[in-house]
PDB file with SEQRES, HELIX, SHEET and CRYST1 records, atoms N, CA, C and O in Angstrom:
SEQRES   1 A   86  MET PRO GLU ILE PHE ARG ILE PHE GLY MET ARG PHE TYR          
SEQRES   2 A   86  PHE TYR SER ARG GLU HIS GLU PRO MET HIS VAL HIS VAL          
SEQRES   3 A   86  LYS ASN ALA ASP GLY THR ALA LYS PHE ASP ILE LEU GLU          
SEQRES   4 A   86  LYS GLU ILE VAL LEU VAL LYS ASN GLU GLY ILE LYS VAL          
SEQRES   5 A   86  LYS ASP ILE LYS ALA ALA GLU MET VAL LEU GLU GLU ASN          
SEQRES   6 A   86  ARG GLU LEU ALA ILE ALA LYS TRP ASN GLU TYR PHE GLY          
SEQRES   7 A   86  LYS SER ILE ASN ASP GLU ASN ARG                              
HELIX    1 AA1 VAL A   52  GLU A   64  1                                  13    
HELIX    2 AA2 ARG A   66  PHE A   77  1                                  12    
HELIX    3 AA3 ILE A   81  GLU A   84  1                                   4    
SHEET    1 AA1 5 GLU A   3  ILE A   7  0                                        
SHEET    2 AA1 5 MET A  10  TYR A  13 -1                                        
SHEET    3 AA1 5 HIS A  23  LYS A  27 -1                                        
SHEET    4 AA1 5 THR A  32  ILE A  37 -1                                        
SHEET    5 AA1 5 ILE A  42  GLU A  48 -1                                        
CRYST1    1.000    1.000    1.000  90.00  90.00  90.00 P 1           1          
ATOM      1  N   MET A   1      41.411 128.801  39.160  1.00  0.00           N  
ATOM      2  CA  MET A   1      42.228 127.615  39.091  1.00  0.00           C  
ATOM      3  C   MET A   1      41.607 126.528  39.973  1.00  0.00           C  
ATOM      4  O   MET A   1      41.709 126.601  41.198  1.00  0.00           O  
ATOM      5  N   PRO A   2      40.980 125.544  39.382  1.00  0.00           N  
ATOM      6  CA  PRO A   2      40.410 124.465  40.189  1.00  0.00           C  
ATOM      7  C   PRO A   2      41.510 123.655  40.885  1.00  0.00           C  
ATOM      8  O   PRO A   2      42.457 123.189  40.250  1.00  0.00           O  
ATOM      9  N   GLU A   3      41.361 123.501  42.190  1.00  0.00           N  
ATOM     10  CA  GLU A   3      42.335 122.749  42.972  1.00  0.00           C  
ATOM     11  C   GLU A   3      41.814 121.344  43.203  1.00  0.00           C  
ATOM     12  O   GLU A   3      40.639 121.154  43.518  1.00  0.00           O  
ATOM     13  N   ILE A   4      42.690 120.357  43.047  1.00  0.00           N  
ATOM     14  CA  ILE A   4      42.316 118.975  43.297  1.00  0.00           C  
ATOM     15  C   ILE A   4      42.497 118.680  44.781  1.00  0.00           C  
ATOM     16  O   ILE A   4      41.573 118.203  45.441  1.00  0.00           O  
ATOM     17  N   PHE A   5      43.691 118.964  45.305  1.00  0.00           N  
ATOM     18  CA  PHE A   5      43.969 118.813  46.730  1.00  0.00           C  
ATOM     19  C   PHE A   5      45.334 119.406  47.057  1.00  0.00           C  
ATOM     20  O   PHE A   5      46.099 119.779  46.167  1.00  0.00           O  
ATOM     21  N   ARG A   6      45.624 119.485  48.368  1.00  0.00           N  
ATOM     22  CA  ARG A   6      46.937 119.903  48.873  1.00  0.00           C  
ATOM     23  C   ARG A   6      47.413 118.815  49.827  1.00  0.00           C  
ATOM     24  O   ARG A   6      46.658 118.312  50.659  1.00  0.00           O  
ATOM     25  N   ILE A   7      48.691 118.469  49.680  1.00  0.00           N  
ATOM     26  CA  ILE A   7      49.267 117.447  50.550  1.00  0.00           C  
ATOM     27  C   ILE A   7      50.790 117.597  50.539  1.00  0.00           C  
ATOM     28  O   ILE A   7      51.376 117.937  49.511  1.00  0.00           O  
ATOM     29  N   PHE A   8      51.423 117.346  51.673  1.00  0.00           N  
ATOM     30  CA  PHE A   8      52.881 117.416  51.805  1.00  0.00           C  
ATOM     31  C   PHE A   8      53.448 118.755  51.321  1.00  0.00           C  
ATOM     32  O   PHE A   8      54.542 118.796  50.757  1.00  0.00           O  
ATOM     33  N   GLY A   9      52.719 119.836  51.537  1.00  0.00           N  
ATOM     34  CA  GLY A   9      53.193 121.150  51.110  1.00  0.00           C  
ATOM     35  C   GLY A   9      53.114 121.382  49.610  1.00  0.00           C  
ATOM     36  O   GLY A   9      53.688 122.341  49.094  1.00  0.00           O  
ATOM     37  N   MET A  10      52.404 120.507  48.913  1.00  0.00           N  
ATOM     38  CA  MET A  10      52.247 120.642  47.458  1.00  0.00           C  
ATOM     39  C   MET A  10      50.779 120.866  47.113  1.00  0.00           C  
ATOM     40  O   MET A  10      49.878 120.277  47.709  1.00  0.00           O  
ATOM     41  N   ARG A  11      50.577 121.720  46.150  1.00  0.00           N  
ATOM     42  CA  ARG A  11      49.230 122.019  45.647  1.00  0.00           C  
ATOM     43  C   ARG A  11      49.072 121.350  44.286  1.00  0.00           C  
ATOM     44  O   ARG A  11      49.911 121.543  43.406  1.00  0.00           O  
ATOM     45  N   PHE A  12      48.018 120.574  44.101  1.00  0.00           N  
ATOM     46  CA  PHE A  12      47.719 119.874  42.856  1.00  0.00           C  
ATOM     47  C   PHE A  12      46.493 120.549  42.238  1.00  0.00           C  
ATOM     48  O   PHE A  12      45.446 120.655  42.877  1.00  0.00           O  
ATOM     49  N   TYR A  13      46.630 121.000  41.002  1.00  0.00           N  
ATOM     50  CA  TYR A  13      45.567 121.798  40.399  1.00  0.00           C  
ATOM     51  C   TYR A  13      45.649 121.730  38.874  1.00  0.00           C  
ATOM     52  O   TYR A  13      46.584 121.166  38.306  1.00  0.00           O  
ATOM     53  N   PHE A  14      44.642 122.322  38.232  1.00  0.00           N  
ATOM     54  CA  PHE A  14      44.704 122.563  36.793  1.00  0.00           C  
ATOM     55  C   PHE A  14      44.135 123.949  36.544  1.00  0.00           C  
ATOM     56  O   PHE A  14      43.495 124.533  37.418  1.00  0.00           O  
ATOM     57  N   TYR A  15      44.365 124.461  35.374  1.00  0.00           N  
ATOM     58  CA  TYR A  15      43.854 125.787  35.009  1.00  0.00           C  
ATOM     59  C   TYR A  15      42.462 125.659  34.410  1.00  0.00           C  
ATOM     60  O   TYR A  15      42.089 124.594  33.917  1.00  0.00           O  
ATOM     61  N   SER A  16      41.701 126.730  34.452  1.00  0.00           N  
ATOM     62  CA  SER A  16      40.318 126.685  33.968  1.00  0.00           C  
ATOM     63  C   SER A  16      40.210 126.610  32.447  1.00  0.00           C  
ATOM     64  O   SER A  16      39.137 126.302  31.927  1.00  0.00           O  
ATOM     65  N   ARG A  17      41.286 126.883  31.727  1.00  0.00           N  
ATOM     66  CA  ARG A  17      41.276 126.791  30.255  1.00  0.00           C  
ATOM     67  C   ARG A  17      42.344 125.791  29.816  1.00  0.00           C  
ATOM     68  O   ARG A  17      43.319 126.163  29.163  1.00  0.00           O  
ATOM     69  N   GLU A  18      42.157 124.537  30.173  1.00  0.00           N  
ATOM     70  CA  GLU A  18      43.145 123.499  29.893  1.00  0.00           C  
ATOM     71  C   GLU A  18      42.896 122.813  28.568  1.00  0.00           C  
ATOM     72  O   GLU A  18      41.952 123.146  27.851  1.00  0.00           O  
ATOM     73  N   HIS A  19      43.740 121.859  28.248  1.00  0.00           N  
ATOM     74  CA  HIS A  19      43.714 121.134  26.985  1.00  0.00           C  
ATOM     75  C   HIS A  19      44.084 119.683  27.248  1.00  0.00           C  
ATOM     76  O   HIS A  19      44.632 119.356  28.300  1.00  0.00           O  
ATOM     77  N   GLU A  20      43.790 118.832  26.307  1.00  0.00           N  
ATOM     78  CA  GLU A  20      44.205 117.430  26.379  1.00  0.00           C  
ATOM     79  C   GLU A  20      45.690 117.349  26.063  1.00  0.00           C  
ATOM     80  O   GLU A  20      46.190 118.242  25.379  1.00  0.00           O  
ATOM     81  N   PRO A  21      46.417 116.358  26.506  1.00  0.00           N  
ATOM     82  CA  PRO A  21      45.929 115.273  27.356  1.00  0.00           C  
ATOM     83  C   PRO A  21      45.667 115.772  28.778  1.00  0.00           C  
ATOM     84  O   PRO A  21      46.177 116.809  29.202  1.00  0.00           O  
ATOM     85  N   MET A  22      44.859 115.001  29.490  1.00  0.00           N  
ATOM     86  CA  MET A  22      44.557 115.320  30.869  1.00  0.00           C  
ATOM     87  C   MET A  22      45.877 115.447  31.634  1.00  0.00           C  
ATOM     88  O   MET A  22      46.772 114.614  31.494  1.00  0.00           O  
ATOM     89  N   HIS A  23      45.980 116.491  32.436  1.00  0.00           N  
ATOM     90  CA  HIS A  23      47.206 116.700  33.195  1.00  0.00           C  
ATOM     91  C   HIS A  23      46.943 117.490  34.467  1.00  0.00           C  
ATOM     92  O   HIS A  23      45.890 118.104  34.636  1.00  0.00           O  
ATOM     93  N   VAL A  24      47.927 117.459  35.355  1.00  0.00           N  
ATOM     94  CA  VAL A  24      47.824 118.140  36.640  1.00  0.00           C  
ATOM     95  C   VAL A  24      49.095 118.959  36.853  1.00  0.00           C  
ATOM     96  O   VAL A  24      50.202 118.498  36.572  1.00  0.00           O  
ATOM     97  N   HIS A  25      48.919 120.159  37.346  1.00  0.00           N  
ATOM     98  CA  HIS A  25      50.052 121.002  37.723  1.00  0.00           C  
ATOM     99  C   HIS A  25      50.278 120.830  39.221  1.00  0.00           C  
ATOM    100  O   HIS A  25      49.332 120.643  39.986  1.00  0.00           O  
ATOM    101  N   VAL A  26      51.533 120.895  39.625  1.00  0.00           N  
ATOM    102  CA  VAL A  26      51.899 120.767  41.033  1.00  0.00           C  
ATOM    103  C   VAL A  26      52.785 121.967  41.378  1.00  0.00           C  
ATOM    104  O   VAL A  26      53.677 122.342  40.616  1.00  0.00           O  
ATOM    105  N   LYS A  27      52.518 122.555  42.538  1.00  0.00           N  
ATOM    106  CA  LYS A  27      53.324 123.689  42.982  1.00  0.00           C  
ATOM    107  C   LYS A  27      53.692 123.492  44.438  1.00  0.00           C  
ATOM    108  O   LYS A  27      52.862 123.098  45.256  1.00  0.00           O  
ATOM    109  N   ASN A  28      54.959 123.774  44.752  1.00  0.00           N  
ATOM    110  CA  ASN A  28      55.388 123.839  46.142  1.00  0.00           C  
ATOM    111  C   ASN A  28      56.275 125.066  46.304  1.00  0.00           C  
ATOM    112  O   ASN A  28      56.363 125.886  45.391  1.00  0.00           O  
ATOM    113  N   ALA A  29      56.926 125.203  47.440  1.00  0.00           N  
ATOM    114  CA  ALA A  29      57.739 126.390  47.704  1.00  0.00           C  
ATOM    115  C   ALA A  29      58.921 126.518  46.754  1.00  0.00           C  
ATOM    116  O   ALA A  29      59.433 127.618  46.550  1.00  0.00           O  
ATOM    117  N   ASP A  30      59.366 125.396  46.167  1.00  0.00           N  
ATOM    118  CA  ASP A  30      60.544 125.400  45.294  1.00  0.00           C  
ATOM    119  C   ASP A  30      60.238 125.683  43.829  1.00  0.00           C  
ATOM    120  O   ASP A  30      61.104 126.183  43.111  1.00  0.00           O  
ATOM    121  N   GLY A  31      59.034 125.376  43.369  1.00  0.00           N  
ATOM    122  CA  GLY A  31      58.740 125.553  41.951  1.00  0.00           C  
ATOM    123  C   GLY A  31      57.454 124.886  41.524  1.00  0.00           C  
ATOM    124  O   GLY A  31      56.541 124.689  42.325  1.00  0.00           O  
ATOM    125  N   THR A  32      57.395 124.536  40.240  1.00  0.00           N  
ATOM    126  CA  THR A  32      56.198 123.935  39.663  1.00  0.00           C  
ATOM    127  C   THR A  32      56.573 122.739  38.790  1.00  0.00           C  
ATOM    128  O   THR A  32      57.714 122.599  38.347  1.00  0.00           O  
ATOM    129  N   ALA A  33      55.582 121.887  38.558  1.00  0.00           N  
ATOM    130  CA  ALA A  33      55.756 120.741  37.673  1.00  0.00           C  
ATOM    131  C   ALA A  33      54.427 120.445  36.997  1.00  0.00           C  
ATOM    132  O   ALA A  33      53.374 120.931  37.411  1.00  0.00           O  
ATOM    133  N   LYS A  34      54.501 119.638  35.948  1.00  0.00           N  
ATOM    134  CA  LYS A  34      53.297 119.236  35.229  1.00  0.00           C  
ATOM    135  C   LYS A  34      53.391 117.737  34.952  1.00  0.00           C  
ATOM    136  O   LYS A  34      54.419 117.247  34.485  1.00  0.00           O  
ATOM    137  N   PHE A  35      52.307 117.015  35.243  1.00  0.00           N  
ATOM    138  CA  PHE A  35      52.218 115.587  35.001  1.00  0.00           C  
ATOM    139  C   PHE A  35      51.036 115.301  34.087  1.00  0.00           C  
ATOM    140  O   PHE A  35      49.932 115.783  34.339  1.00  0.00           O  
ATOM    141  N   ASP A  36      51.251 114.523  33.030  1.00  0.00           N  
ATOM    142  CA  ASP A  36      50.146 114.027  32.211  1.00  0.00           C  
ATOM    143  C   ASP A  36      49.556 112.806  32.890  1.00  0.00           C  
ATOM    144  O   ASP A  36      50.280 111.978  33.442  1.00  0.00           O  
ATOM    145  N   ILE A  37      48.238 112.702  32.845  1.00  0.00           N  
ATOM    146  CA  ILE A  37      47.550 111.522  33.345  1.00  0.00           C  
ATOM    147  C   ILE A  37      47.103 110.737  32.121  1.00  0.00           C  
ATOM    148  O   ILE A  37      46.076 111.036  31.512  1.00  0.00           O  
ATOM    149  N   LEU A  38      47.883 109.738  31.778  1.00  0.00           N  
ATOM    150  CA  LEU A  38      47.607 108.921  30.598  1.00  0.00           C  
ATOM    151  C   LEU A  38      46.833 107.675  31.010  1.00  0.00           C  
ATOM    152  O   LEU A  38      46.625 107.424  32.197  1.00  0.00           O  
ATOM    153  N   GLU A  39      46.415 106.911  30.032  1.00  0.00           N  
ATOM    154  CA  GLU A  39      45.584 105.739  30.290  1.00  0.00           C  
ATOM    155  C   GLU A  39      46.239 104.772  31.272  1.00  0.00           C  
ATOM    156  O   GLU A  39      45.570 104.249  32.164  1.00  0.00           O  
ATOM    157  N   LYS A  40      47.529 104.530  31.118  1.00  0.00           N  
ATOM    158  CA  LYS A  40      48.181 103.521  31.955  1.00  0.00           C  
ATOM    159  C   LYS A  40      49.286 104.058  32.847  1.00  0.00           C  
ATOM    160  O   LYS A  40      49.905 103.294  33.587  1.00  0.00           O  
ATOM    161  N   GLU A  41      49.544 105.361  32.792  1.00  0.00           N  
ATOM    162  CA  GLU A  41      50.648 105.876  33.600  1.00  0.00           C  
ATOM    163  C   GLU A  41      50.525 107.375  33.841  1.00  0.00           C  
ATOM    164  O   GLU A  41      49.801 108.094  33.152  1.00  0.00           O  
ATOM    165  N   ILE A  42      51.264 107.804  34.846  1.00  0.00           N  
ATOM    166  CA  ILE A  42      51.430 109.228  35.146  1.00  0.00           C  
ATOM    167  C   ILE A  42      52.822 109.598  34.636  1.00  0.00           C  
ATOM    168  O   ILE A  42      53.799 108.928  34.972  1.00  0.00           O  
ATOM    169  N   VAL A  43      52.921 110.661  33.826  1.00  0.00           N  
ATOM    170  CA  VAL A  43      54.191 111.010  33.191  1.00  0.00           C  
ATOM    171  C   VAL A  43      54.566 112.450  33.537  1.00  0.00           C  
ATOM    172  O   VAL A  43      53.776 113.373  33.335  1.00  0.00           O  
ATOM    173  N   LEU A  44      55.772 112.631  34.058  1.00  0.00           N  
ATOM    174  CA  LEU A  44      56.286 113.971  34.311  1.00  0.00           C  
ATOM    175  C   LEU A  44      56.599 114.628  32.970  1.00  0.00           C  
ATOM    176  O   LEU A  44      57.382 114.100  32.180  1.00  0.00           O  
ATOM    177  N   VAL A  45      55.987 115.776  32.720  1.00  0.00           N  
ATOM    178  CA  VAL A  45      56.188 116.506  31.469  1.00  0.00           C  
ATOM    179  C   VAL A  45      57.194 117.633  31.656  1.00  0.00           C  
ATOM    180  O   VAL A  45      58.031 117.890  30.790  1.00  0.00           O  
ATOM    181  N   LYS A  46      57.095 118.305  32.812  1.00  0.00           N  
ATOM    182  CA  LYS A  46      57.944 119.478  33.039  1.00  0.00           C  
ATOM    183  C   LYS A  46      58.187 119.636  34.530  1.00  0.00           C  
ATOM    184  O   LYS A  46      57.283 119.442  35.343  1.00  0.00           O  
ATOM    185  N   ASN A  47      59.404 119.986  34.877  1.00  0.00           N  
ATOM    186  CA  ASN A  47      59.740 120.311  36.258  1.00  0.00           C  
ATOM    187  C   ASN A  47      60.554 121.593  36.255  1.00  0.00           C  
ATOM    188  O   ASN A  47      61.600 121.679  35.611  1.00  0.00           O  
ATOM    189  N   GLU A  48      60.072 122.570  36.968  1.00  0.00           N  
ATOM    190  CA  GLU A  48      60.773 123.848  37.075  1.00  0.00           C  
ATOM    191  C   GLU A  48      61.065 124.143  38.540  1.00  0.00           C  
ATOM    192  O   GLU A  48      60.375 124.939  39.176  1.00  0.00           O  
ATOM    193  N   GLY A  49      62.109 123.482  39.072  1.00  0.00           N  
ATOM    194  CA  GLY A  49      62.604 123.810  40.396  1.00  0.00           C  
ATOM    195  C   GLY A  49      62.239 122.884  41.538  1.00  0.00           C  
ATOM    196  O   GLY A  49      62.818 123.004  42.618  1.00  0.00           O  
ATOM    197  N   ILE A  50      61.312 121.973  41.348  1.00  0.00           N  
ATOM    198  CA  ILE A  50      60.936 121.068  42.443  1.00  0.00           C  
ATOM    199  C   ILE A  50      62.021 120.003  42.602  1.00  0.00           C  
ATOM    200  O   ILE A  50      62.495 119.439  41.616  1.00  0.00           O  
ATOM    201  N   LYS A  51      62.407 119.736  43.833  1.00  0.00           N  
ATOM    202  CA  LYS A  51      63.447 118.741  44.122  1.00  0.00           C  
ATOM    203  C   LYS A  51      63.003 117.345  43.677  1.00  0.00           C  
ATOM    204  O   LYS A  51      61.813 117.031  43.678  1.00  0.00           O  
ATOM    205  N   VAL A  52      63.965 116.526  43.302  1.00  0.00           N  
ATOM    206  CA  VAL A  52      63.681 115.175  42.806  1.00  0.00           C  
ATOM    207  C   VAL A  52      62.855 114.371  43.807  1.00  0.00           C  
ATOM    208  O   VAL A  52      61.912 113.681  43.417  1.00  0.00           O  
ATOM    209  N   LYS A  53      63.197 114.453  45.082  1.00  0.00           N  
ATOM    210  CA  LYS A  53      62.442 113.694  46.091  1.00  0.00           C  
ATOM    211  C   LYS A  53      60.988 114.150  46.147  1.00  0.00           C  
ATOM    212  O   LYS A  53      60.095 113.336  46.380  1.00  0.00           O  
ATOM    213  N   ASP A  54      60.742 115.436  45.937  1.00  0.00           N  
ATOM    214  CA  ASP A  54      59.381 115.957  45.942  1.00  0.00           C  
ATOM    215  C   ASP A  54      58.635 115.581  44.669  1.00  0.00           C  
ATOM    216  O   ASP A  54      57.427 115.349  44.704  1.00  0.00           O  
ATOM    217  N   ILE A  55      59.346 115.519  43.545  1.00  0.00           N  
ATOM    218  CA  ILE A  55      58.724 115.059  42.292  1.00  0.00           C  
ATOM    219  C   ILE A  55      58.263 113.613  42.454  1.00  0.00           C  
ATOM    220  O   ILE A  55      57.157 113.257  42.046  1.00  0.00           O  
ATOM    221  N   LYS A  56      59.118 112.785  43.054  1.00  0.00           N  
ATOM    222  CA  LYS A  56      58.751 111.380  43.285  1.00  0.00           C  
ATOM    223  C   LYS A  56      57.538 111.286  44.206  1.00  0.00           C  
ATOM    224  O   LYS A  56      56.646 110.465  43.988  1.00  0.00           O  
ATOM    225  N   ALA A  57      57.510 112.133  45.241  1.00  0.00           N  
ATOM    226  CA  ALA A  57      56.368 112.145  46.160  1.00  0.00           C  
ATOM    227  C   ALA A  57      55.099 112.587  45.428  1.00  0.00           C  
ATOM    228  O   ALA A  57      54.035 112.001  45.624  1.00  0.00           O  
ATOM    229  N   ALA A  58      55.208 113.613  44.592  1.00  0.00           N  
ATOM    230  CA  ALA A  58      54.045 114.096  43.829  1.00  0.00           C  
ATOM    231  C   ALA A  58      53.526 113.011  42.893  1.00  0.00           C  
ATOM    232  O   ALA A  58      52.317 112.810  42.777  1.00  0.00           O  
ATOM    233  N   GLU A  59      54.441 112.314  42.229  1.00  0.00           N  
ATOM    234  CA  GLU A  59      54.033 111.238  41.330  1.00  0.00           C  
ATOM    235  C   GLU A  59      53.328 110.125  42.109  1.00  0.00           C  
ATOM    236  O   GLU A  59      52.320 109.590  41.647  1.00  0.00           O  
ATOM    237  N   MET A  60      53.845 109.781  43.270  1.00  0.00           N  
ATOM    238  CA  MET A  60      53.225 108.755  44.112  1.00  0.00           C  
ATOM    239  C   MET A  60      51.819 109.191  44.544  1.00  0.00           C  
ATOM    240  O   MET A  60      50.878 108.399  44.507  1.00  0.00           O  
ATOM    241  N   VAL A  61      51.690 110.452  44.951  1.00  0.00           N  
ATOM    242  CA  VAL A  61      50.392 110.976  45.362  1.00  0.00           C  
ATOM    243  C   VAL A  61      49.405 110.921  44.190  1.00  0.00           C  
ATOM    244  O   VAL A  61      48.246 110.548  44.371  1.00  0.00           O  
ATOM    245  N   LEU A  62      49.859 111.290  43.004  1.00  0.00           N  
ATOM    246  CA  LEU A  62      48.976 111.238  41.832  1.00  0.00           C  
ATOM    247  C   LEU A  62      48.600 109.804  41.482  1.00  0.00           C  
ATOM    248  O   LEU A  62      47.454 109.542  41.117  1.00  0.00           O  
ATOM    249  N   GLU A  63      49.535 108.879  41.585  1.00  0.00           N  
ATOM    250  CA  GLU A  63      49.219 107.464  41.332  1.00  0.00           C  
ATOM    251  C   GLU A  63      48.129 106.988  42.289  1.00  0.00           C  
ATOM    252  O   GLU A  63      47.171 106.333  41.878  1.00  0.00           O  
ATOM    253  N   GLU A  64      48.285 107.327  43.573  1.00  0.00           N  
ATOM    254  CA  GLU A  64      47.332 106.887  44.591  1.00  0.00           C  
ATOM    255  C   GLU A  64      45.983 107.598  44.490  1.00  0.00           C  
ATOM    256  O   GLU A  64      44.966 107.066  44.936  1.00  0.00           O  
ATOM    257  N   ASN A  65      45.969 108.785  43.910  1.00  0.00           N  
ATOM    258  CA  ASN A  65      44.737 109.578  43.812  1.00  0.00           C  
ATOM    259  C   ASN A  65      44.324 109.823  42.363  1.00  0.00           C  
ATOM    260  O   ASN A  65      43.642 110.800  42.055  1.00  0.00           O  
ATOM    261  N   ARG A  66      44.741 108.939  41.497  1.00  0.00           N  
ATOM    262  CA  ARG A  66      44.468 109.043  40.059  1.00  0.00           C  
ATOM    263  C   ARG A  66      42.975 109.225  39.761  1.00  0.00           C  
ATOM    264  O   ARG A  66      42.593 110.108  38.992  1.00  0.00           O  
ATOM    265  N   GLU A  67      42.144 108.393  40.369  1.00  0.00           N  
ATOM    266  CA  GLU A  67      40.703 108.452  40.106  1.00  0.00           C  
ATOM    267  C   GLU A  67      40.104 109.781  40.551  1.00  0.00           C  
ATOM    268  O   GLU A  67      39.216 110.315  39.885  1.00  0.00           O  
ATOM    269  N   LEU A  68      40.582 110.318  41.668  1.00  0.00           N  
ATOM    270  CA  LEU A  68      40.104 111.629  42.131  1.00  0.00           C  
ATOM    271  C   LEU A  68      40.490 112.721  41.143  1.00  0.00           C  
ATOM    272  O   LEU A  68      39.671 113.579  40.817  1.00  0.00           O  
ATOM    273  N   ALA A  69      41.733 112.696  40.663  1.00  0.00           N  
ATOM    274  CA  ALA A  69      42.184 113.702  39.689  1.00  0.00           C  
ATOM    275  C   ALA A  69      41.357 113.616  38.410  1.00  0.00           C  
ATOM    276  O   ALA A  69      40.946 114.640  37.863  1.00  0.00           O  
ATOM    277  N   ILE A  70      41.113 112.399  37.934  1.00  0.00           N  
ATOM    278  CA  ILE A  70      40.305 112.213  36.722  1.00  0.00           C  
ATOM    279  C   ILE A  70      38.883 112.701  36.950  1.00  0.00           C  
ATOM    280  O   ILE A  70      38.309 113.368  36.089  1.00  0.00           O  
ATOM    281  N   ALA A  71      38.313 112.376  38.100  1.00  0.00           N  
ATOM    282  CA  ALA A  71      36.938 112.806  38.409  1.00  0.00           C  
ATOM    283  C   ALA A  71      36.838 114.324  38.472  1.00  0.00           C  
ATOM    284  O   ALA A  71      35.880 114.901  37.957  1.00  0.00           O  
ATOM    285  N   LYS A  72      37.816 114.980  39.096  1.00  0.00           N  
ATOM    286  CA  LYS A  72      37.796 116.453  39.180  1.00  0.00           C  
ATOM    287  C   LYS A  72      37.918 117.080  37.792  1.00  0.00           C  
ATOM    288  O   LYS A  72      37.225 118.047  37.477  1.00  0.00           O  
ATOM    289  N   TRP A  73      38.811 116.517  36.959  1.00  0.00           N  
ATOM    290  CA  TRP A  73      38.977 117.013  35.589  1.00  0.00           C  
ATOM    291  C   TRP A  73      37.653 116.887  34.828  1.00  0.00           C  
ATOM    292  O   TRP A  73      37.185 117.844  34.211  1.00  0.00           O  
ATOM    293  N   ASN A  74      37.059 115.687  34.882  1.00  0.00           N  
ATOM    294  CA  ASN A  74      35.820 115.441  34.144  1.00  0.00           C  
ATOM    295  C   ASN A  74      34.660 116.265  34.686  1.00  0.00           C  
ATOM    296  O   ASN A  74      33.798 116.699  33.922  1.00  0.00           O  
ATOM    297  N   GLU A  75      34.631 116.483  35.990  1.00  0.00           N  
ATOM    298  CA  GLU A  75      33.606 117.321  36.607  1.00  0.00           C  
ATOM    299  C   GLU A  75      33.688 118.740  36.059  1.00  0.00           C  
ATOM    300  O   GLU A  75      32.664 119.368  35.790  1.00  0.00           O  
ATOM    301  N   TYR A  76      34.897 119.239  35.896  1.00  0.00           N  
ATOM    302  CA  TYR A  76      35.094 120.614  35.446  1.00  0.00           C  
ATOM    303  C   TYR A  76      34.960 120.757  33.930  1.00  0.00           C  
ATOM    304  O   TYR A  76      34.298 121.675  33.446  1.00  0.00           O  
ATOM    305  N   PHE A  77      35.592 119.844  33.180  1.00  0.00           N  
ATOM    306  CA  PHE A  77      35.654 119.988  31.725  1.00  0.00           C  
ATOM    307  C   PHE A  77      34.662 119.116  30.967  1.00  0.00           C  
ATOM    308  O   PHE A  77      34.441 119.341  29.777  1.00  0.00           O  
ATOM    309  N   GLY A  78      34.071 118.148  31.607  1.00  0.00           N  
ATOM    310  CA  GLY A  78      33.200 117.215  30.914  1.00  0.00           C  
ATOM    311  C   GLY A  78      33.985 115.985  30.486  1.00  0.00           C  
ATOM    312  O   GLY A  78      35.148 115.821  30.853  1.00  0.00           O  
ATOM    313  N   LYS A  79      33.348 115.130  29.716  1.00  0.00           N  
ATOM    314  CA  LYS A  79      33.980 113.865  29.311  1.00  0.00           C  
ATOM    315  C   LYS A  79      35.297 114.106  28.599  1.00  0.00           C  
ATOM    316  O   LYS A  79      35.419 115.012  27.775  1.00  0.00           O  
ATOM    317  N   SER A  80      36.280 113.282  28.928  1.00  0.00           N  
ATOM    318  CA  SER A  80      37.629 113.424  28.411  1.00  0.00           C  
ATOM    319  C   SER A  80      37.926 112.339  27.386  1.00  0.00           C  
ATOM    320  O   SER A  80      37.317 111.269  27.391  1.00  0.00           O  
ATOM    321  N   ILE A  81      38.871 112.640  26.513  1.00  0.00           N  
ATOM    322  CA  ILE A  81      39.357 111.632  25.561  1.00  0.00           C  
ATOM    323  C   ILE A  81      39.874 110.429  26.328  1.00  0.00           C  
ATOM    324  O   ILE A  81      39.698 109.294  25.887  1.00  0.00           O  
ATOM    325  N   ASN A  82      40.512 110.661  27.477  1.00  0.00           N  
ATOM    326  CA  ASN A  82      41.055 109.553  28.257  1.00  0.00           C  
ATOM    327  C   ASN A  82      39.963 108.585  28.693  1.00  0.00           C  
ATOM    328  O   ASN A  82      40.224 107.387  28.801  1.00  0.00           O  
ATOM    329  N   ASP A  83      38.738 109.069  28.951  1.00  0.00           N  
ATOM    330  CA  ASP A  83      37.639 108.191  29.348  1.00  0.00           C  
ATOM    331  C   ASP A  83      37.262 107.241  28.223  1.00  0.00           C  
ATOM    332  O   ASP A  83      36.904 106.091  28.476  1.00  0.00           O  
ATOM    333  N   GLU A  84      37.338 107.708  26.995  1.00  0.00           N  
ATOM    334  CA  GLU A  84      36.933 106.884  25.867  1.00  0.00           C  
ATOM    335  C   GLU A  84      37.883 105.729  25.634  1.00  0.00           C  
ATOM    336  O   GLU A  84      37.514 104.752  24.982  1.00  0.00           O  
ATOM    337  N   ASN A  85      39.105 105.817  26.153  1.00  0.00           N  
ATOM    338  CA  ASN A  85      40.100 104.767  25.957  1.00  0.00           C  
ATOM    339  C   ASN A  85      40.107 103.739  27.080  1.00  0.00           C  
ATOM    340  O   ASN A  85      40.936 102.829  27.061  1.00  0.00           O  
ATOM    341  N   ARG A  86      39.238 103.848  28.031  1.00  0.00           N  
ATOM    342  CA  ARG A  86      39.234 102.910  29.158  1.00  0.00           C  
ATOM    343  C   ARG A  86      38.476 101.661  28.823  1.00  0.00           C  
ATOM    344  O   ARG A  86      38.371 100.761  29.656  1.00  0.00           O  
TER     345      ARG A  86                                                      
END                                                                             
């Protein structure tokens, strides 16, 4: 499982056999969530147990580190469909 980073007690990662659209999984002590990284926005797809305040924090962290998440995804999987739309 390639890890992007850890911050505020949350782990941001993706699985080694992922699919489009580009997305990031987040895990903390309460549960897991999944965010799609779209061309113009970060979208919460699924939340299983993470508190609302932590979801907001995770979304903020992803917004601020969007380029790092995209770079890690592309480094691991190669060129993404999302790159072609930029």
